[in-house]
C-alpha positions as CSV (number, residue, x, y, z in Angstrom):
1,X,127.8,84.3,66.2
2,X,124.6,84.7,68.3
3,X,125.0,86.6,71.5
4,X,122.3,86.8,74.1
5,X,122.3,89.8,76.5
6,X,120.6,89.4,79.8
7,X,119.8,92.4,82.0
8,X,118.4,91.3,85.3
9,X,116.7,94.2,87.3
10,X,115.4,93.9,90.8
11,X,112.0,92.6,89.5
12,X,112.5,92.2,85.8
13,X,114.6,90.7,83.1
14,X,115.3,92.5,79.8
15,X,116.9,90.4,77.1
16,X,118.1,90.9,73.5
17,X,119.5,88.4,71.0
18,X,122.0,89.6,68.4
19,X,123.8,88.2,65.4
20,X,127.5,89.2,65.2
21,X,129.5,90.7,63.5
22,X,126.5,92.3,61.7
23,X,125.1,93.5,65.1
24,X,121.7,92.5,63.9
25,X,118.9,92.4,66.6
26,X,117.1,89.0,66.2
27,X,114.7,89.3,69.1
28,X,114.1,91.1,72.4
29,X,111.8,90.7,75.3
30,X,110.9,91.7,78.9
31,X,109.9,89.6,81.8
32,X,108.3,91.8,84.5
33,X,106.9,91.7,88.0
34,X,109.2,89.0,89.2
35,X,108.4,88.0,92.8
36,X,105.5,90.4,93.0
37,X,102.1,89.4,94.2
38,X,100.0,87.7,91.6
39,X,103.0,87.1,89.3
40,X,103.6,83.6,87.8
41,X,107.3,84.2,87.9
42,X,108.5,84.0,91.5
43,X,112.2,84.2,91.1
44,X,114.9,85.3,88.6
45,X,115.8,81.6,88.3
46,X,112.3,81.0,87.0
47,X,112.5,84.1,84.8
48,X,115.6,82.8,83.1
49,X,113.9,79.5,82.3
50,X,111.0,81.6,80.9
51,X,113.4,83.6,78.8
52,X,114.9,80.6,77.2
53,X,111.5,79.1,76.5
54,X,110.4,82.3,74.8
55,X,113.5,82.2,72.5
56,X,112.5,78.8,71.2
57,X,108.7,79.6,71.1
58,X,109.4,82.8,69.1
59,X,111.7,80.8,66.8
60,X,114.6,83.1,67.5
61,X,116.6,79.9,67.9
62,X,115.7,76.2,67.1
63,X,117.5,75.1,70.3
64,X,119.7,76.7,72.9
65,X,122.9,75.3,71.4
66,X,122.7,78.0,68.8
67,X,123.6,80.6,71.4
68,X,127.3,81.2,71.3
69,X,127.8,83.6,74.2
70,X,125.8,85.4,76.9
71,X,126.6,88.9,78.1
72,X,125.3,89.9,81.5
73,X,124.8,93.4,82.9
74,X,126.2,93.7,86.4
75,X,125.6,97.0,88.2
76,X,128.5,97.0,90.7
77,X,132.0,95.8,90.2
78,X,133.7,98.0,92.8
79,X,137.4,98.4,92.2
80,X,137.8,94.7,91.3
81,X,136.5,94.9,87.8
82,X,137.8,97.6,85.5
83,X,136.7,95.9,82.3
84,X,134.4,93.1,81.2
85,X,135.3,89.6,82.4
86,X,134.6,86.1,81.2
87,X,132.6,84.6,84.1
88,X,134.2,81.9,86.2
89,X,133.8,80.9,89.8
90,X,136.3,83.6,91.0
91,X,134.3,86.3,89.1
92,X,131.1,85.0,90.7
93,X,132.6,85.2,94.2
94,X,133.8,88.8,93.6
95,X,130.4,89.9,92.3
96,X,128.8,88.4,95.4
97,X,131.1,90.5,97.5
98,X,129.8,93.6,95.8
99,X,126.1,92.7,96.7
100,X,126.3,94.9,99.8
101,X,127.2,97.9,97.6
102,X,124.2,97.4,95.3
103,X,121.7,95.3,97.3
104,X,118.8,96.0,94.9
105,X,120.7,95.0,91.7
106,X,123.7,92.8,92.2
107,X,121.8,89.8,93.8
108,X,119.5,89.8,90.8
109,X,122.4,90.1,88.4
110,X,124.1,87.2,90.2
111,X,121.0,85.0,90.2
112,X,120.7,85.5,86.4
113,X,124.3,84.5,85.9
114,X,124.1,81.4,88.0
115,X,120.9,80.3,86.4
116,X,122.3,80.7,82.8
117,X,125.4,78.8,83.8
118,X,123.3,75.9,85.1
119,X,121.2,75.8,81.9
120,X,124.1,76.4,79.5
121,X,127.3,75.4,81.3
122,X,129.5,75.1,78.2
123,X,128.7,78.5,76.8
124,X,131.0,81.5,77.4
125,X,129.4,84.1,79.6
126,X,130.7,87.6,80.1
127,X,130.0,90.1,82.9
128,X,129.8,93.8,81.9
129,X,129.9,96.2,84.8
130,X,128.1,99.6,85.0
131,X,131.0,100.8,87.2
132,X,133.8,99.7,84.9
133,X,133.7,102.7,82.5
134,X,134.2,105.1,85.5
135,X,137.4,103.3,86.8
136,X,139.5,105.9,84.9
137,X,138.2,108.7,87.2
138,X,141.3,110.1,89.1
139,X,141.6,109.8,92.8
140,X,141.1,113.5,93.4
141,X,137.6,113.1,91.9
142,X,136.5,109.8,93.3
143,X,137.6,110.2,97.0
144,X,135.4,111.7,99.6
145,X,136.9,114.1,102.2
146,X,136.3,111.8,105.1
147,X,139.1,110.0,107.0
148,X,141.2,108.0,104.5
149,X,140.9,105.0,106.8
150,X,137.3,104.4,105.5
151,X,138.5,104.2,102.0
152,X,141.3,101.8,102.8
153,X,139.0,99.6,105.0
154,X,135.6,99.8,103.3
155,X,136.4,101.3,99.9
156,X,134.1,104.2,100.4
157,X,134.5,106.3,97.2
158,X,132.7,107.4,94.1
159,X,132.0,104.6,91.7
160,X,129.5,106.0,89.3
161,X,126.9,104.1,87.4
162,X,125.2,104.0,84.0
163,X,128.7,103.4,82.7
164,X,127.6,101.2,79.8
165,X,125.1,103.8,78.6
166,X,127.7,106.6,78.9
167,X,130.2,104.5,77.0
168,X,127.7,103.7,74.2
169,X,126.7,107.3,73.8
170,X,130.3,108.4,73.7
171,X,131.0,106.0,70.9
172,X,128.0,107.1,68.9
173,X,129.0,110.8,69.4
174,X,132.4,110.0,67.9
175,X,130.7,108.5,64.8
176,X,128.4,111.5,64.5
177,X,131.3,114.0,64.9
178,X,133.5,111.9,62.6
179,X,136.4,112.1,65.1
180,X,138.3,109.4,67.1
181,X,136.8,109.1,70.5
182,X,140.3,109.4,72.0
183,X,140.4,113.0,70.7
184,X,137.0,114.1,72.0
185,X,135.9,115.8,75.2
186,X,132.2,115.1,75.9
187,X,129.6,115.6,78.6
188,X,127.1,112.8,78.5
189,X,123.7,113.1,80.3
190,X,121.7,110.0,81.0
191,X,118.3,111.3,82.0
192,X,115.7,108.7,82.9
193,X,114.1,107.7,86.2
194,X,117.7,107.4,87.3
195,X,120.0,110.2,86.1
196,X,123.7,110.8,85.8
197,X,126.1,113.1,84.0
198,X,129.7,112.1,83.0
199,X,132.7,114.2,82.0
200,X,134.6,112.3,79.3
201,X,138.1,113.6,78.4
202,X,139.9,112.0,75.4
203,X,137.4,109.2,75.5
204,X,137.8,108.4,79.2
205,X,135.5,109.1,82.1
206,X,137.1,111.6,84.5
207,X,134.1,112.4,86.7
208,X,130.5,111.5,87.1
209,X,127.6,112.7,89.2
210,X,126.5,109.4,90.9
211,X,128.7,108.3,93.8
212,X,129.2,105.4,96.2
213,X,125.6,104.5,95.4
214,X,123.2,105.8,92.7
215,X,121.8,108.3,95.2
216,X,124.3,111.1,94.7
217,X,124.1,113.8,92.1
218,X,121.2,114.9,90.0
219,X,117.6,115.0,91.1
220,X,115.9,111.8,89.9
221,X,112.5,110.2,89.7
222,X,112.4,109.1,93.3
223,X,116.0,109.8,94.5
224,X,117.0,113.1,96.1
225,X,120.5,113.5,94.6
226,X,122.9,115.8,96.4
227,X,122.0,116.7,99.9
228,X,123.7,118.0,103.1
229,X,124.3,114.8,105.2
230,X,123.5,116.8,108.3
231,X,119.9,117.3,107.1
232,X,119.5,113.5,107.0
233,X,120.5,113.2,110.7
234,X,118.3,116.1,111.6
235,X,115.2,114.5,110.0
236,X,116.0,111.2,111.5
237,X,116.1,112.7,115.0
238,X,113.0,114.8,114.6
239,X,110.9,112.0,113.0
240,X,112.5,109.2,115.1
241,X,113.3,107.3,111.9
242,X,115.4,104.1,111.6
243,X,118.3,103.9,109.1
244,X,116.2,101.7,106.8
245,X,113.3,104.1,106.9
246,X,115.5,107.1,106.0
247,X,117.2,105.1,103.2
248,X,113.7,104.3,101.8
249,X,112.7,108.0,101.9
250,X,115.9,109.2,100.1
251,X,115.7,106.5,97.4
252,X,112.0,105.9,96.9
253,X,110.1,109.0,98.1
254,X,112.2,111.9,97.1
255,X,113.3,113.5,93.8
256,X,110.6,114.6,91.4
257,X,108.0,112.6,93.4
258,X,109.0,114.1,96.7
259,X,109.0,117.7,95.5
260,X,105.8,117.5,93.3
261,X,103.9,115.3,95.8
262,X,102.4,114.0,92.6
263,X,104.5,111.7,90.5
264,X,108.0,110.7,89.4
265,X,106.8,110.5,85.8
266,X,108.2,113.4,83.8
267,X,105.3,113.3,81.4
268,X,102.7,113.8,84.1
269,X,104.7,116.7,85.6
270,X,104.9,118.4,82.3
271,X,101.1,118.1,81.8
272,X,100.4,119.5,85.3
273,X,103.0,122.2,85.6
274,X,100.7,125.0,84.5
275,X,98.1,124.3,87.2
276,X,100.3,122.7,89.9
277,X,103.1,124.9,91.3
278,X,104.8,121.9,92.9
279,X,105.0,120.1,89.6
280,X,106.6,123.2,88.1
281,X,109.0,123.5,91.0
282,X,110.1,119.9,90.6
283,X,110.8,120.5,86.9
284,X,112.7,123.7,87.6
285,X,114.8,122.1,90.2
286,X,115.5,119.1,87.9
287,X,116.7,121.3,85.1
288,X,118.7,123.6,87.4
289,X,120.7,120.6,88.8
290,X,121.5,119.4,85.2
291,X,122.8,122.9,84.3
292,X,124.8,123.0,87.5
293,X,126.7,119.8,86.7
294,X,127.2,120.6,83.1
295,X,128.7,124.0,84.1
296,X,131.0,122.3,86.5
297,X,132.2,119.7,84.0
298,X,132.7,122.4,81.3
299,X,135.3,124.0,83.6
300,X,136.9,120.6,84.4
301,X,137.2,119.7,80.7
302,X,138.1,123.1,79.3
303,X,137.3,122.2,75.7
304,X,133.9,120.5,75.2
305,X,133.2,119.1,71.7
306,X,129.7,118.0,72.4
307,X,127.1,117.6,75.2
308,X,125.0,114.5,74.7
309,X,121.5,113.7,76.1
310,X,120.1,110.2,76.3
311,X,117.6,107.9,78.1
312,X,113.9,108.3,78.5
313,X,113.8,112.0,79.5
314,X,116.9,113.0,77.5
315,X,115.6,111.5,74.3
316,X,112.0,112.6,74.4
317,X,111.8,116.2,75.7
318,X,113.2,118.5,73.0
319,X,111.8,121.6,74.7
320,X,113.9,120.8,77.8
321,X,117.0,120.2,75.8
322,X,116.5,123.4,73.9
323,X,116.2,125.3,77.1
324,X,119.5,123.9,78.4
325,X,121.1,124.4,75.0
326,X,120.3,128.1,75.0
327,X,122.2,128.6,78.3
328,X,125.1,126.4,77.2
329,X,125.5,128.4,74.0
330,X,125.8,131.7,75.9
331,X,129.0,130.3,77.3
332,X,130.3,127.9,74.6
333,X,128.5,128.9,71.4
334,X,130.3,126.3,69.2
335,X,129.6,123.3,71.4
336,X,127.4,120.8,69.7
337,X,124.3,119.5,71.4
338,X,123.4,115.9,70.5
339,X,120.4,113.7,71.4
340,X,121.5,110.1,71.1
341,X,119.3,107.1,71.9
342,X,121.1,104.8,74.2
343,X,121.4,101.0,73.8
344,X,123.1,99.4,76.8
345,X,122.3,95.9,75.6
346,X,124.0,96.5,72.2
347,X,127.0,97.9,74.1
348,X,127.1,94.8,76.3
349,X,126.8,92.6,73.2
350,X,129.7,94.4,71.5
351,X,131.9,94.1,74.6
352,X,131.0,90.4,74.9
353,X,131.8,89.8,71.3
354,X,135.2,91.6,71.6
355,X,136.2,89.6,74.6
356,X,135.1,86.2,73.2
357,X,137.1,86.8,70.0
358,X,140.3,87.5,71.9
């Protein structure tokens, strides 16, 4: 069975084609700068057509009828979707309702789905939601201490993101530790331009650092992470900022970029930290916030079998991991520290295959 995984970002499409049940990667690709000035690809609809053309040009398939199923990454499924779903008109309507919760991602995800359905209407397609893995978080952890009315009316709560990555890493950790996932307590750290940490108890997510949006939690490339909301109102009043302007500052001009006044690229900050005090400060703050969340989740979990690091920063900075490891082992000397490359597309393919087989 050939399964195509489509991951539509706000201005890109990543794709991988697998052969199952061997889980063999047949081909992969990336279509970038969608809709940007000078790009030949103006919309995600055009990007999907380009994707299918590339599959045939690269001889990954002779024709599109060889594709048996398509798995789509969808960032936000709210409370509606607690597991992957075969896509039908109802699922599309519900994903559209979630667009206001993830305005940068869900519309692109949806356009990719609709385009694939038009080109290959008879092929089974599956939506895999970033938020689904975190739907096991208990109410005491996902609710905010604001009037309950806002949860009931607007579903204001912690949803969490990077769920597919955290799920994949948890499964890989179980293989490495040679124990059933259901018997493991893990802390998984997805550290890239976007960052999140998840507490996993007996294989289930019980808390995570990202919240109602991906803005909450750790310091990230351009996102601020945790902040006193009153500080936001104070800045808006002093600077006479609109809601959209403030949103832009918190999401695109803060984090490592905001503190360093230099870059959101971890590699650049590492090179400059000896000569640039703000680059050093940004890295120190970044590491401090990671330790803070790990410490909190250690207490929540009690027993921690392993702490796992993944994604661009987590996989490629051994000196940072070693620094965090030293502090962890002062408290829990027997806890294993694992660096596990993530593969969200493979996880989506696995979940798609499982659902199609049922």
